[in-house]
C-alpha positions as CSV (number, residue, x, y, z in Angstrom):
1,M,-175.8,187.8,50.1
2,N,-176.9,187.4,54.0
3,M,-174.5,185.5,56.4
4,K,-176.7,182.2,56.2
5,D,-176.7,181.9,52.2
6,A,-172.8,182.7,52.6
7,K,-172.7,179.3,54.5
8,N,-174.8,177.6,52.5
9,V,-173.5,178.9,49.7
10,W,-169.5,177.2,51.0
11,S,-171.1,173.5,51.6
12,R,-172.0,173.4,47.8
13,R,-169.2,175.3,45.7
14,T,-165.8,175.1,45.3
15,F,-163.2,177.3,47.5
16,L,-161.8,179.6,44.3
17,S,-158.6,180.3,44.0
18,A,-158.5,183.0,44.8
19,A,-138.3,200.9,72.0
20,A,-137.2,204.3,71.9
21,L,-135.2,205.2,69.1
22,S,-131.3,206.0,70.2
23,G,-129.1,208.6,68.6
24,A,-126.3,206.2,67.8
25,A,-127.3,204.1,64.6
26,A,-128.6,200.6,64.9
27,A,-126.3,197.7,65.5
28,T,-126.0,195.9,62.7
29,S,-124.5,192.3,61.4
30,R,-122.8,190.5,58.9
31,L,-124.0,187.5,57.4
32,M,-121.2,185.6,57.0
33,P,-122.2,183.1,54.2
34,S,-120.5,179.8,55.0
35,K,-118.2,178.1,51.6
36,S,-121.8,176.4,50.5
37,E,-123.3,179.4,50.9
38,Q,-121.1,181.3,48.4
39,G,-122.3,182.6,45.3
40,R,-126.6,182.0,46.3
41,I,-127.0,185.2,48.2
42,S,-128.6,187.1,46.0
43,S,-126.1,190.0,43.8
44,G,-129.4,192.7,43.3
45,D,-129.0,195.2,46.6
46,S,-132.9,195.6,49.0
47,I,-134.3,197.9,51.4
48,A,-135.9,196.4,54.0
49,F,-138.2,199.0,55.9
50,V,-138.6,197.5,59.3
51,G,-141.8,199.2,61.6
52,Y,-141.1,199.4,65.5
53,S,-143.9,200.2,67.8
54,N,-143.8,200.7,71.8
55,S,-147.3,201.2,73.1
56,V,-145.1,202.8,76.3
57,K,-143.1,205.1,74.8
58,P,-144.7,206.7,71.7
59,D,-141.8,208.4,70.3
60,A,-140.0,204.6,69.7
61,Q,-142.9,204.0,67.2
62,R,-141.0,204.2,63.7
63,I,-139.9,202.6,60.2
64,E,-136.3,202.5,59.9
65,S,-134.3,202.1,56.5
66,Y,-131.8,199.2,56.1
67,R,-129.4,198.6,52.8
68,I,-128.8,194.9,52.3
69,Q,-125.7,194.4,50.2
70,N,-123.6,191.5,49.6
71,G,-125.4,190.0,52.6
72,T,-124.8,192.7,54.9
73,W,-127.5,195.1,56.7
74,A,-126.6,198.5,57.2
75,R,-129.1,201.3,58.3
76,S,-129.5,203.6,55.3
77,A,-131.6,206.7,56.3
78,N,-133.2,208.6,59.0
79,A,-136.1,206.8,60.7
80,F,-140.0,207.5,59.3
81,F,-141.9,208.2,62.6
82,A,-145.0,206.9,62.0
83,D,-147.8,206.0,64.4
84,K,-147.8,202.0,65.4
85,P,-146.9,200.7,62.2
86,H,-148.2,197.3,62.9
87,A,-147.9,195.8,59.1
88,L,-145.9,196.9,55.9
89,A,-146.4,196.4,52.0
90,M,-144.7,197.1,49.1
91,H,-146.7,197.9,45.9
92,P,-145.7,195.7,43.3
93,T,-144.4,197.9,40.3
94,L,-144.1,201.4,41.9
95,P,-141.4,202.8,44.7
96,V,-144.2,202.8,47.2
97,L,-144.6,201.4,51.1
98,Y,-148.1,200.7,52.7
99,V,-148.0,200.8,56.2
100,A,-151.3,200.2,58.4
101,H,-151.7,202.5,61.9
102,S,-152.8,200.0,64.4
103,T,-154.2,202.9,66.2
104,D,-158.2,203.5,68.1
105,L,-158.4,206.9,67.0
106,Y,-157.5,208.9,63.8
107,G,-159.0,212.4,62.9
108,N,-161.0,212.2,66.5
109,L,-162.6,208.9,65.0
110,P,-162.9,205.8,66.4
111,R,-160.7,204.5,63.5
112,G,-157.3,203.3,62.1
113,S,-155.6,204.5,59.8
114,V,-153.4,203.5,56.3
115,S,-150.3,205.2,54.7
116,A,-148.8,205.7,51.0
117,L,-145.1,206.4,51.5
118,R,-142.8,207.0,48.5
119,V,-139.3,205.5,48.4
120,D,-137.1,207.9,47.2
121,G,-133.1,207.3,46.4
122,A,-131.1,204.1,47.0
123,A,-131.0,204.8,51.0
124,G,-134.4,204.4,51.0
125,V,-135.8,207.5,52.3
126,L,-139.4,207.7,52.9
127,K,-142.4,210.9,52.0
128,Q,-145.6,210.4,53.2
129,I,-148.2,211.1,50.0
130,S,-151.4,210.3,51.4
131,R,-153.2,208.6,54.9
132,E,-156.8,207.8,54.7
133,G,-159.0,206.8,57.6
134,L,-160.5,203.3,57.3
135,A,-164.2,203.1,58.0
136,L,-165.7,203.9,61.6
137,S,-165.4,201.5,64.0
138,A,-162.8,199.9,62.2
139,T,-159.8,199.9,64.4
140,K,-156.0,198.3,64.9
141,P,-155.5,197.2,61.3
142,G,-153.2,194.5,61.5
143,H,-152.4,193.4,57.7
144,L,-152.5,195.0,54.4
145,A,-151.9,194.0,50.9
146,V,-152.0,195.1,47.8
147,S,-153.8,193.5,44.5
148,P,-151.0,192.1,41.7
149,D,-152.2,194.4,39.5
150,G,-151.2,197.5,42.2
151,S,-154.7,199.4,41.9
152,K,-156.1,197.6,45.2
153,L,-155.0,198.0,48.6
154,L,-157.0,195.5,51.2
155,V,-157.0,196.0,55.0
156,S,-158.1,193.9,58.1
157,A,-159.3,195.4,61.0
158,T,-158.9,193.4,64.3
159,G,-161.0,195.6,66.0
160,G,-164.3,196.5,64.7
161,G,-164.1,193.1,62.9
162,A,-164.3,194.5,59.3
163,Y,-162.0,193.9,56.3
164,N,-161.2,197.7,54.1
165,L,-161.0,197.6,50.4
166,F,-159.3,200.7,49.1
167,S,-158.2,202.3,45.2
168,L,-155.2,203.1,44.3
169,A,-154.1,205.7,42.5
170,S,-151.4,205.5,39.2
171,D,-148.9,206.9,41.3
172,G,-149.7,204.7,44.6
173,S,-151.4,207.2,46.6
174,I,-154.5,205.8,48.4
175,L,-157.8,206.9,47.3
176,P,-160.4,208.4,50.0
177,T,-163.4,206.0,51.2
178,A,-163.2,202.7,52.0
179,Y,-165.7,199.8,51.2
180,P,-166.3,198.1,53.8
181,I,-166.8,194.7,54.5
182,K,-168.1,193.8,58.4
183,E,-167.8,190.0,59.9
184,T,-169.3,188.9,62.8
185,G,-168.9,185.8,65.1
186,S,-167.0,185.0,68.5
187,G,-165.2,181.5,69.1
188,P,-164.7,179.8,72.7
189,H,-161.3,181.0,73.7
190,P,-161.7,184.4,75.9
191,L,-159.6,186.1,73.5
192,Q,-162.3,185.3,71.0
193,T,-165.1,187.4,72.0
194,A,-165.4,188.5,68.5
195,S,-164.6,188.5,65.0
196,Q,-161.1,189.6,64.1
197,P,-159.6,189.4,60.9
198,H,-155.8,189.1,61.0
199,T,-154.4,188.3,57.4
200,V,-154.8,189.0,53.5
201,R,-153.7,188.2,51.0
202,F,-155.0,188.4,47.0
203,N,-155.1,185.4,44.7
204,R,-152.7,185.4,41.6
205,D,-155.3,186.9,39.3
206,G,-156.4,189.9,42.0
207,S,-159.8,188.9,41.1
208,A,-160.6,187.3,45.3
209,A,-158.6,187.6,48.3
210,Y,-158.6,185.8,51.6
211,G,-158.8,186.6,55.0
212,S,-158.0,184.3,58.4
213,D,-160.0,185.3,61.2
214,F,-158.7,184.9,64.3
215,G,-162.4,185.0,66.1
216,T,-164.2,182.7,64.7
217,D,-161.8,180.5,63.5
218,H,-162.4,180.2,59.9
219,V,-161.6,181.6,56.9
220,A,-162.8,183.4,54.3
221,Q,-162.6,184.0,50.5
222,I,-163.8,187.7,49.4
223,R,-165.1,188.5,46.2
224,L,-163.5,191.5,44.7
225,S,-164.2,191.4,41.0
226,S,-167.9,192.7,41.0
227,A,-169.2,196.6,42.4
228,A,-170.0,195.4,45.9
229,P,-166.9,193.1,47.3
230,A,-168.6,190.9,49.9
231,V,-167.3,187.5,51.4
232,V,-168.8,184.9,49.5
233,N,-167.5,181.0,51.4
234,R,-166.0,180.2,54.7
235,I,-164.2,177.3,55.6
236,A,-164.3,176.3,59.3
237,L,-160.8,175.4,61.4
238,M,-160.4,174.1,64.5
239,S,-162.7,175.3,67.3
240,G,-160.9,178.0,69.2
241,S,-157.4,177.5,67.1
242,G,-157.5,181.4,66.2
243,P,-156.3,181.3,62.7
244,A,-153.7,184.3,61.9
245,D,-150.6,183.9,59.8
246,M,-151.5,182.7,56.2
247,V,-149.7,182.6,52.6
248,I,-150.9,181.4,49.0
249,H,-148.5,178.1,46.9
250,P,-147.2,179.2,44.2
251,S,-149.4,177.1,42.4
252,G,-152.3,179.0,44.0
253,K,-153.8,175.4,45.2
254,F,-153.1,176.2,48.4
255,L,-153.7,178.2,51.6
256,I,-151.1,177.4,54.9
257,V,-152.8,178.8,57.5
258,S,-150.9,179.0,61.0
259,S,-153.1,178.7,64.5
260,K,-152.1,181.0,67.3
261,L,-153.9,179.8,70.0
262,K,-154.2,175.9,69.2
263,P,-150.0,176.3,67.8
264,R,-151.0,174.2,63.8
265,L,-150.9,174.4,60.8
266,S,-153.6,174.0,58.1
267,V,-153.4,173.3,54.9
268,V,-156.8,174.6,52.9
269,R,-157.5,173.5,49.1
270,T,-158.9,176.8,47.1
271,E,-160.7,174.4,45.3
272,A,-162.4,171.8,46.8
273,D,-166.3,171.7,48.4
274,Q,-166.4,171.7,52.9
275,Q,-166.0,168.4,53.1
276,Q,-162.7,168.2,51.5
277,A,-161.0,171.9,51.8
278,I,-158.8,170.8,54.5
279,A,-155.5,169.1,53.3
280,D,-153.6,168.5,56.0
281,Q,-153.1,169.8,59.5
282,V,-150.4,169.0,61.8
283,G,-149.8,170.8,65.5
284,L,-146.1,172.5,66.1
285,D,-145.7,171.4,69.7
286,T,-144.9,174.7,70.9
287,V,-147.2,177.1,73.3
288,Y,-148.3,179.9,71.0
289,G,-148.2,180.0,67.1
290,G,-146.6,182.5,64.9
291,Q,-146.0,182.9,61.2
292,V,-145.3,181.0,58.2
293,A,-143.5,181.7,54.6
294,L,-143.0,179.4,52.0
295,N,-139.6,178.7,50.0
296,R,-139.8,179.9,46.2
297,S,-140.8,176.9,44.7
298,G,-143.3,176.0,47.6
299,S,-142.2,172.9,48.3
300,R,-140.8,174.0,52.3
301,V,-143.1,175.6,54.6
302,Y,-141.5,177.8,57.4
303,A,-143.4,178.0,60.7
304,A,-142.1,180.4,63.1
305,S,-143.8,180.0,67.1
306,M,-142.4,180.3,70.8
307,D,-142.1,177.8,73.1
308,S,-142.6,177.7,76.9
309,A,-138.8,179.7,77.8
310,G,-140.1,182.3,75.5
311,N,-137.4,181.1,72.6
312,A,-138.7,181.3,68.9
313,V,-138.9,178.0,67.5
314,V,-138.6,177.8,63.3
315,A,-140.4,174.2,61.9
316,T,-139.2,173.6,58.5
317,F,-142.3,171.3,56.6
318,A,-142.1,169.4,53.1
319,L,-145.1,170.2,51.6
320,S,-146.8,168.0,48.8
321,S,-147.8,169.8,46.0
322,T,-150.3,167.3,44.5
323,S,-151.6,166.3,48.2
324,G,-150.7,169.3,50.3
325,K,-149.5,166.9,52.7
326,L,-146.9,168.0,55.4
327,V,-143.6,166.4,56.4
328,L,-141.9,168.0,59.5
329,L,-138.2,167.6,58.8
330,R,-136.4,169.8,61.4
331,K,-137.1,171.9,63.8
332,Q,-134.5,175.2,65.0
333,K,-134.6,177.1,68.5
334,T,-133.5,180.8,68.2
335,G,-133.1,182.9,71.2
336,L,-132.3,185.7,69.6
337,V,-135.2,187.0,68.3
338,G,-137.6,186.9,71.3
339,R,-141.1,186.8,70.4
340,A,-141.8,186.2,66.5
341,M,-143.9,188.7,64.8
342,Q,-143.3,188.4,61.3
343,L,-141.4,186.2,58.8
344,V,-141.0,186.8,55.4
345,Q,-138.8,185.1,52.5
346,H,-136.1,187.2,50.6
347,D,-134.2,185.5,47.9
348,D,-131.8,182.7,49.6
349,H,-132.7,184.1,53.3
350,L,-135.5,183.6,56.0
351,I,-135.9,187.3,57.9
352,L,-137.6,186.9,61.1
353,T,-138.8,189.9,63.1
354,G,-139.4,189.7,66.9
355,S,-139.4,191.6,70.0
356,S,-135.7,191.7,70.1
357,G,-134.6,192.3,66.7
358,V,-134.0,191.0,62.8
359,V,-132.8,187.9,62.6
360,S,-132.3,186.1,59.1
361,M,-131.3,182.1,58.3
362,A,-129.9,181.0,54.8
363,V,-132.4,178.7,52.7
364,Y,-130.9,176.0,50.6
365,E,-132.9,176.0,47.9
366,K,-132.2,172.3,47.1
367,N,-133.0,170.7,50.3
368,G,-135.2,174.1,51.6
369,Q,-132.8,173.5,54.8
370,L,-132.2,176.4,56.6
371,D,-128.7,177.3,58.2
372,E,-128.4,178.7,61.6
373,A,-130.0,182.4,62.8
374,K,-127.7,185.3,62.8
375,L,-129.1,188.7,64.5
376,V,-128.5,191.5,61.6
377,V,-130.8,193.8,63.5
378,N,-130.5,194.5,67.5
379,Q,-133.2,196.9,68.2
380,P,-136.1,195.4,70.3
381,G,-140.0,196.3,69.5
382,A,-139.5,195.0,65.1
383,V,-143.0,194.5,64.4
384,S,-143.0,194.3,60.7
385,I,-140.9,194.5,57.7
386,A,-141.7,194.8,53.9
387,I,-138.7,194.9,51.5
388,H,-138.2,196.7,48.5
389,K,-135.9,195.3,46.0
390,I,-134.0,198.7,44.0
């Protein structure tokens, strides 16, 4: 299917569901639960893997392991040094962590790379089990996702405008030779000179995936069920908006997309024709868009963006599970984290990484409201996070 055919298909088909390392230990902070929180914090222990990247100081590029126990974060293992760990993801069933190395070269060739790291023990010691290069000219991988059955790894390459699909072995290692899915196009903003795939997410059964394209203001549906993966549908978002982070509603009915250049949230129906695909769009009233997350039920959407003073702002929205409409409930400003880099939901907390460290906010599940942000890791340059339950 060529590009013209793919665009025509979209008009008549449904959009299917588908900083330097010091010798001292990193500073940590206790998440002190209020009386209303007690008993809600997860009883299970977890390990948070946080990726740090600093282009000026290569020796500061690393992944740190933090044990989360009864609300306390503590550094628990020696750092694993890794080239620009811009994105992290856990295998759904195995103790394996995947890393996207956001570089221009690997093996003296113009391409980025991805690694599989085994998680050994409760301290979260990391050991590399495989590393593979992307297809040629696919550079600066910025995001990655593992299929629900653990058999595939999908990677977005910001440089070169491509998605790369890898197969995974039974032990979680990455098999050689990625299948490239090339994208083209551009947008009206000076930062949109070419296609820049940003975030990738699998649908619930792994037969398809979605990709947001910062450079072309589109969200793509990628068919994975055939021998030749391909983009089969695209939906256009606001011109010059720069769609970036994206999550899938638990029902599978909606994609919630955060745009950076024109900060806003777009709710996209996964089963709709071209004219009805956008269920709702709301502006964030900030200068730069960022990350998006959901509570466990999908009734609340959290959007992290940046205001003109450089503070992270987290907005909470109610989301209708039937119409996809958004209603703003609250905005919270935090100067603790700097520029927001990644936002994830973990048990009863929302965790935000940023240029100044990592903060955590307790989530009240009944109404989805957030408690005040607490700094849990005071280390600059946190760009990525993945959490492993032990």
